[in-house]
Structure formats: structure tokens, C-alpha cells
C-alpha positions in Angstrom: 17.1 182.7 108.1 16.6 183.7 104.5 13.4 185.6 105.3 15.2 187.5 108.1 18.1 188.4 105.9 15.7 189.5 103.1 14.0 191.8 105.6 17.3 193.4 106.5 18.2 193.8 102.8 14.8 195.5 102.2 15.5 197.7 105.2 18.9 198.6 103.7 17.2 199.4 100.4 14.7 201.8 101.9 17.3 203.4 104.3 19.9 204.0 101.5 17.3 205.3 99.1 16.1 207.8 101.7 19.7 209.2 101.9 19.9 209.4 98.1 16.3 210.7 97.5 17.2 214.4 97.1 19.7 213.6 94.3 17.0 212.8 91.7 14.5 215.4 93.1 16.9 218.3 93.7 15.7 220.6 90.9 12.0 220.0 91.8 12.7 220.7 95.5 14.6 223.9 94.6 11.8 225.1 92.3 8.9 224.3 94.7 10.6 225.8 97.7 12.0 228.8 95.7 15.5 228.2 96.8 18.8 227.8 94.9 20.1 224.4 93.8 23.1 224.8 96.0 20.9 225.4 99.0 18.8 222.4 98.2 22.0 220.4 97.9 22.6 220.9 101.7 19.9 218.3 102.2 22.4 215.8 101.1 25.5 217.3 102.7 23.9 217.9 106.1 22.5 214.3 106.1 26.1 212.9 105.7 27.6 215.1 108.3 24.9 214.4 110.9 25.6 210.7 110.4 29.3 211.4 110.8 28.9 213.2 114.1 26.2 211.1 115.6 26.9 207.5 114.7 29.3 206.6 117.5 27.5 208.2 120.4 24.1 206.9 119.2 25.5 203.4 118.7 26.9 203.5 122.3 23.5 204.6 123.7 21.6 201.8 121.9 24.0 198.9 122.4 21.8 197.2 125.1 18.5 197.4 123.0 17.2 194.3 121.4 18.3 194.4 117.7 14.8 193.5 116.5 13.2 196.3 118.4 15.8 198.8 117.4 15.5 197.8 113.7 11.7 198.2 113.8 12.0 201.5 115.5 14.4 202.8 112.9 12.2 201.7 110.1 9.3 203.5 111.8 11.5 206.6 112.0 12.2 206.5 108.3 8.5 206.1 107.6 7.5 209.0 109.8 10.2 211.4 108.5 9.5 210.6 104.8 5.7 210.8 105.4 5.9 214.2 107.1 7.8 215.6 104.1 4.5 215.3 102.2 3.0 217.8 104.7 5.6 220.6 104.6 6.5 223.4 102.3 9.2 224.8 104.5 12.8 224.2 103.8 13.7 224.5 107.5 11.2 221.8 108.4 12.4 219.6 105.5 16.0 220.0 106.7 15.0 219.2 110.3 13.3 216.0 109.1 16.4 215.0 107.2 18.5 215.6 110.4 16.2 213.3 112.4 16.3 210.6 109.8 20.1 210.9 109.6 20.4 210.3 113.4 18.8 206.9 112.9 20.6 206.1 109.7 24.0 205.9 111.3 23.1 203.5 114.0 21.1 201.5 111.4 24.2 200.8 109.3 26.4 200.4 112.3 24.3 197.5 113.5 22.9 195.8 110.4 26.0 193.8 109.4 26.7 192.3 112.8 22.9 191.5 113.2 22.9 189.8 109.8 26.0 187.7 110.8 24.2 186.6 114.0 21.1 185.5 112.0 23.2 183.8 109.3 24.5 181.0 111.6 27.3 179.1 109.8 27.1 181.2 106.6 30.4 183.0 105.9 30.3 186.6 107.1 31.1 188.1 103.7 28.1 186.2 102.2 25.6 187.3 104.8 26.9 190.9 104.6 26.6 190.8 100.8 23.0 189.6 101.0 22.0 192.5 103.3 24.1 195.1 101.4 22.4 194.1 98.2 19.9 196.8 99.4 22.5 199.4 98.5 22.7 198.3 94.9 18.9 198.1 94.7 18.7 201.7 96.0 20.9 202.8 93.0 19.2 200.5 90.4 15.6 200.9 91.5 15.2 203.2 94.5 16.4 206.6 93.1 14.9 206.1 89.6 11.5 205.1 91.0 11.4 208.0 93.4 12.5 210.4 90.6 9.8 209.0 88.3 7.2 209.4 91.0 8.4 213.0 91.6 8.3 213.8 87.9 4.7 212.6 87.5 3.1 213.4 90.9 5.5 215.9 92.7 8.7 215.5 94.7 6.9 215.1 98.0 5.2 212.0 96.8 8.6 210.6 96.0 9.5 210.8 99.7 6.0 209.6 100.7 6.4 206.5 98.6 9.5 205.3 100.5 7.8 206.2 103.8 5.1 203.7 102.8 7.7 201.1 101.7 9.4 201.5 105.1 6.1 201.0 106.9 5.5 197.8 104.9 9.0 196.4 105.7 8.4 197.2 109.3 5.4 194.9 109.4 7.5 192.1 107.9 10.2 192.8 110.4 7.8 192.3 113.3 6.9 188.9 111.9 10.2 187.5 110.6 13.0 189.0 112.5 14.2 187.2 115.7 15.3 189.0 118.8 19.0 189.4 119.3 21.2 191.4 121.7 24.6 192.8 121.1 27.2 191.4 123.4 28.4 194.4 125.4 31.5 194.3 127.5 32.3 196.6 130.4 31.6 200.2 129.5 34.5 201.8 131.2 36.1 204.6 129.1 39.1 202.5 128.3 36.9 199.7 127.0 35.0 202.1 124.8 38.3 203.6 123.3 40.0 200.2 122.8 38.0 198.9 119.8 37.8 202.4 118.2 41.5 203.0 118.6 43.1 199.6 117.8 45.7 199.8 115.1 44.0 197.7 112.5 40.6 199.5 112.9 42.3 202.9 112.6 44.0 201.6 109.5 40.7 200.3 108.0 39.1 203.7 108.8 41.9 205.3 106.8 41.4 202.8 103.9 37.6 203.5 104.0 38.2 207.2 103.9 40.6 207.0 100.9 38.5 204.6 98.8 35.2 206.2 99.4 36.6 209.7 98.8 38.1 208.4 95.6 34.7 207.0 94.5 32.6 210.1 95.4 35.3 212.5 94.1 34.1 211.5 90.6 30.7 209.8 91.1 29.2 212.9 92.6 29.8 214.6 89.3 29.1 211.7 87.0 26.2 213.4 85.3 28.5 216.3 84.5 31.4 214.6 82.8 29.6 211.6 81.1 27.8 213.9 78.6 31.2 214.9 77.4 31.6 211.5 75.8 30.6 211.3 72.2 27.1 210.0 71.7 26.0 210.4 75.4 22.8 212.4 75.5 20.2 212.7 78.3 18.6 209.3 77.5 21.9 207.5 77.2 23.0 209.1 80.5 20.0 207.5 82.2 21.0 204.1 80.8 24.6 204.5 81.9 23.5 205.2 85.5 21.3 202.2 85.4 24.2 200.1 84.1 26.3 201.4 87.0 23.6 200.1 89.4 23.4 196.7 87.6 27.2 196.4 88.0 26.8 197.0 91.7 24.1 194.4 91.9 26.2 191.9 90.0 29.2 192.5 92.3 27.0 191.8 95.3 25.6 188.6 93.8 29.2 187.4 93.0 30.2 188.0 96.6 27.3 186.1 97.9 28.2 183.1 95.7 31.9 183.0 96.4 32.9 183.4 100.1 36.1 185.4 99.6 38.1 186.9 102.5 37.3 190.5 103.3 40.8 191.7 102.6 40.7 190.1 99.1 37.4 191.9 98.4 38.8 195.2 99.6 42.0 195.0 97.5 40.1 193.8 94.4 37.4 196.4 94.7 39.9 199.2 95.3 41.9 198.1 92.2 38.7 198.1 90.2 37.9 201.7 91.2 41.4 202.8 90.1 41.1 200.9 86.8 37.7 202.5 86.1 39.0 206.0 86.7 42.1 205.2 84.5 39.8 204.1 81.7 37.8 207.3 82.0 41.0 209.2 81.8 41.7 207.7 78.3 38.7 209.7 76.9 36.3 206.9 75.9 35.1 206.8 72.3 31.4 206.2 72.8 28.4 205.0 74.9 29.3 201.3 74.6 32.8 201.7 76.1 31.3 204.1 78.7 28.8 201.4 79.7 31.6 198.9 80.2 33.5 201.2 82.5 30.3 202.1 84.4 29.6 198.4 84.9 33.1 197.7 86.2 33.0 200.8 88.5 29.6 199.8 90.0 30.8 196.3 90.6 34.0 197.5 92.2 32.4 199.9 94.7 29.9 197.2 95.8 32.8 194.8 96.4 34.7 197.5 98.4 31.7 198.3 100.6 31.1 194.6 101.5 34.8 193.9 101.9 35.5 196.7 104.2 32.4 196.2 106.4 33.2 192.5 106.8 36.9 193.2 107.5 36.0 195.7 110.2 33.7 193.2 111.9 36.3 190.5 111.7 38.9 192.8 113.2 36.7 193.6 116.2 34.7 190.5 117.2 34.3 191.8 120.8 32.5 195.0 119.8 31.5 194.8 116.1 28.8 197.5 116.3 31.2 200.2 117.7 33.7 199.2 115.1 31.1 199.4 112.4 30.2 202.8 113.7 33.7 203.9 113.1 33.4 202.5 109.6 30.2 204.4 108.9 31.7 207.6 110.2 34.7 207.2 107.9 32.4 206.3 105.0 30.3 209.5 105.4 33.3 211.7 105.8 34.5 210.2 102.5 31.1 211.1 100.9 31.5 214.7 101.9 35.2 214.9 101.2 34.7 213.4 97.7 32.0 215.9 96.9 34.3 218.8 98.0 37.4 217.6 96.2 35.6 216.8 93.0 33.8 220.1 93.0 37.2 221.8 92.5 37.5 220.3 89.1 34.0 220.8 87.6 33.1 223.6 85.2 36.5 223.4 83.4 35.5 221.0 80.6 38.6 218.9 81.2 38.2 216.3 83.9 41.6 214.7 83.7 42.6 216.1 87.1 39.3 214.7 88.6 40.1 211.2 87.5 43.8 211.5 88.5 42.8 212.4 92.0 40.5 209.4 92.2 43.2 207.1 90.9 45.8 208.4 93.4 43.4 208.1 96.3 42.3 204.6 95.4 45.8 203.4 94.8 47.0 204.8 98.2 43.9 203.1 99.8 44.8 199.8 98.2 48.4 200.1 99.3 47.3 200.9 102.9 45.0 197.9 102.9 47.9 195.7 101.7 50.1 197.1 104.4 47.5 196.2 107.0 47.3 192.7 105.7 51.0 192.2 105.7 51.2 193.6 109.2 48.6 191.2 110.4 50.4 188.3 108.9 53.7 189.5 110.4 52.1 189.6 113.8 50.6 186.1 113.4 54.1 184.7 112.8 
């Protein structure tokens, strides 16, 4: 069981790093392809929006496929797309490869949590999900920095190629260690498809996801812009602070795996942590040490939110967890894009108070909405 969950976590690591790869290599891509930084940035935006549009229909189309075979295929897709990047000097071709990878990314994340819970047996769902989702934290702590370092020394295309190779290696372990599993599919009449996606609790959780992820990416997207405004934060310290953020995320995931807390508790605690982190940033931190503490708290909070919401979504739709997860993934990626858009309105001014205020308001509203859903659930139970 542990081997299988470790393979899923490794797959999550390489999949999430693939989404984030252009972040650390953006300037190199722009220079090599002779395009603007804004145009290179569409490699990230398009990826998120393709996931948003494709995750539910692709999930429906693949529901009857053996989870092991599907997982192996998606790892192979990542390997091929990242590998082909090494052979192209065309922005259009690079964008096309990103679109193809994104088509697999959505269904990957829609199915990975429910697959992990099936493999985990009697292990609490939140713990199994935390183990698998540790790959997200590792993508921030190790994946992006390693790809960026590879790009700095050997070229940005090699950064993509490295994670194509990693995906290929993980695919080999998946062939050996992952057991077969099929998603339980009920009748596929239109009413049956709409029911899990449109249930009151799932729609509420989609709203909570949208609010909390938008709150996070509203400021996180521009973290490298406002952190240098703190006294004593230079380029080297900034790198350390980003690493501390990732370590905080990893620690949050470890804590979740050790203590089997209910998903709604994780969601409420993580959302409150995001709001607190933004409030501390609003106070104009005095130096790198205090900034490091806030980044650690923030990283821990977002990892708790991610696991809490995913587990809550699956708990709320045991009859069709993959379709429910697809709704979650769609809301998550809308939040990524929305956060980048809203946060962009406050950059370039030198005063980021409004940026942090927006994140605080969004996260507080998200926490209140989650609390309302919990109270409504308990009321119905009575």
C-alpha cells in the first residue's frame, strides 16, 4: 500500500511541477523564442484554462478505464510532451504541447485522490490524500527550483526534458507497484451526471474552493514582486523565502498525515491561516526573519486547504467521487486564473495594501461559506 501511495505522490510531484515549469523559466523562454514576457506567460494561463474547460468532459469519458492504466497513460503523456519541448524552437508548438499536457492534467487530479483512498484501505481519507498530495509541496520545494537550476546551467528546454525523464521513471514504477482499480460508475443518464455536480453541498464547496484559491493566488502570483519591498530582502533572501514557503507546505502535509482531522476542520483552519498570513503582510514586516515566519505559515495553510477541500469533496459525493473531484479541479484552476487577474490590478504601485486586503476578504468569506455549509449539514442531520 505504501509503495502504491508513494508512486501516486511521485506522479503528483512531476505533474504539478510540469504545470509550474514555465514560472522559473519564463525569462529564458522569452529570450530564446524572442517573444515578450507577457506572451510567454500565456503558457501558464492557457494551461490553467484548458484544465478548467476539459476536466469534467474528459473525466466522464475516462470513468470506465482501469485507474492503473489511466495513470500510466497520463504519466506517459507528461513524458512525451515535456520530452518534445526539447525538440522545438516554435512558440506555437510549445503552446500546443502545453495544451495537450493540460488535457491530461485535469483528469489526473480528478482521479488521484479517490484512487489513493481505494488503495489505502482502512487509512483515514484525509491521511491518504495528504500522502499523495505531498507531491504538490515537493513540486514547490524541489521541482521548480531544480528545473530552474537545470535551465540556468543547460538551457530551459533541458528543464522540461528532465521532468519528462522523471515521468518516464515513475511510469515504470507504476507498472510494477500500482494495483488495478475501477471507478464505480452508476447509470450515465443526463440526470445522473448532473446530480453529483449540482448537489447543494458540492456547489458550496466549489464556491469555497474558488474563494480560497483566488485569495491565495491573488497575492502568491506576485510574491516575487512585493517581498523585495521588505527591508533586507534581496535576490538571495527571496530565494530562501520561497524555499521556506515550500517547507511550510511540506510540514502542513506531514501534520495532516499524522493527525487524521476531519476535512471541514482542515478547510476552516487552512482558510483562517491564509487570512492571518495576509494580515501579517499588511502590517509591513520589519525584516527577513519575520517574513520567513509568515511565508512558513502561509505555505502550511494552503497545503491544509488543498487537502481539506479535496477530502471534503470526496466525502460529500461517495457515489461519484471522480466527477465531484473534477468540479473541484475546475474551481481550483478558475481560482488560479482569477487570482492572477485580480492581483495584477494592484502591482506596479509600490503599495500592496489593497492586494493583501483583497486576499483577506476573499479568504474570510470563503471560511464563512465553509462554516455555513458545515452548519447546514449538521442541521440536516438533526
